[in-house]
Phi, psi and omega in degrees: 000133179276132179292138175256128178277120181238149175269110182260154181291157178303326179306319180293322178291321178299317179294333179281305186282331182216245182199152173281351177271102184286353178274351185244148170270145179249135183252123176237121186241150178216156174227158180176199183225153179234126183244155166276150176220097184239133180307132178071358177257147173289144183294151175242137169279107184274316184213151154272163180219155177221122187228163184209138169240129175246114192232165176210142174245127185245116181296136180245335180195179178297125179062035178214136183222145165269128177258126178227140187204167169232145183232142173234141166218127181255136176268123187247155176302130184293342179264308187268340185076009179279150177300135179269132170259325176234153180222133176268116179294117184291344180268329184249340182081357182284141177262123191235148172295144178264125175257102176291156182286129173217081185264112180221112002258173166235120193223168178187181178235130179253117176199166179082210183252149180232117179291140180219149177267104181265120184228081179064243184285347183236149177231135182237126172269128183241126179228117173251112188241136182232076182294135178214121180199166181301139179277115183298335184280337186290342181284345186244121182302334182292346178260011185301324181281351189250319182196080186276351187290136184294331185238132170275132182213138182205169170231132180235120186241110184246142170223123179238116184249130185223163174294128180303318182301325181297325183296326187255005176271106185293347180275345179266130178267343177211149181297151183281336181218151175207134174246122180253136168237127183222124176235145183216139168248120184220165178284166174305140178289142184305321184292346178285344176053058182263357179056226182260022178300134181290156177126175181216169171257139174248121180253135176226115186218159174219158182192190184200168169285147174232161190284348181156187186303319185288349178266357181280156173304152187302324179303313180292318179301315182295315181298313184292316182291325191255328187241323186227061182300347175304331184274014174290336183210162175286160173308145181279346179214162176294128186264144176286158177100174183278158174297144172281140175229168178297328179287316178293319179297320178298315179298316184295323188243032184299318181295322177294324175297312180299327181281355179074028180290162181274130178249156352299148176296147181303140175223124184282163185294143178266102182273000000 
């Protein structure tokens, strides 16, 4: 069967990415691998990864929602799958603190139409995103060894596949199943201290929605329960200010990084 591209309402995308129930947080989890990609060099498997998005959609008007979320991604040992606290840079030999992703918040607005590939029993939303903007770290000489490039540039390739019937079932507030495919081409992370070395990171991940905190892998449960309880739920309201990124987080917590502190830094629960 050939997929038909249809323009679906924002409501259908909200049911896919999060939920129409604004009182509940939705958990989307992924696992994958991160490789180096350097011209003329054989690729290296640098990390396995384990990630989580905790989101909420808040209706603002008819067919319009504020999306608010928090994101975690942990860099894991490529052999054992254990969480990394320190990492030996294979190009420089330097042992560095690992700054896991703790982005709070990540937000947006859902409205209008969303193109989807409808293929019988399944529907797939496809988003190819190419963020490009000035690198905030490049303005400060102290970050020259970490991220000297004037421009931040990446490619994010998303595919989210759900049951077609779920989208049009008015009794369901969120789809019953979701398959996520996520690929990313990105620059070296600042904490890797790669300076102006050429090359990129290639991310390859897959994931799904899960029913809640108790369905997460033990690593995530332990981290959220013991160190970062803020990530037990999505923000209860759309937050003012800019989205958090790994580059902004590095800038904000540079002294903690130099001091060798454990990341993510503790964050208490938002009551």
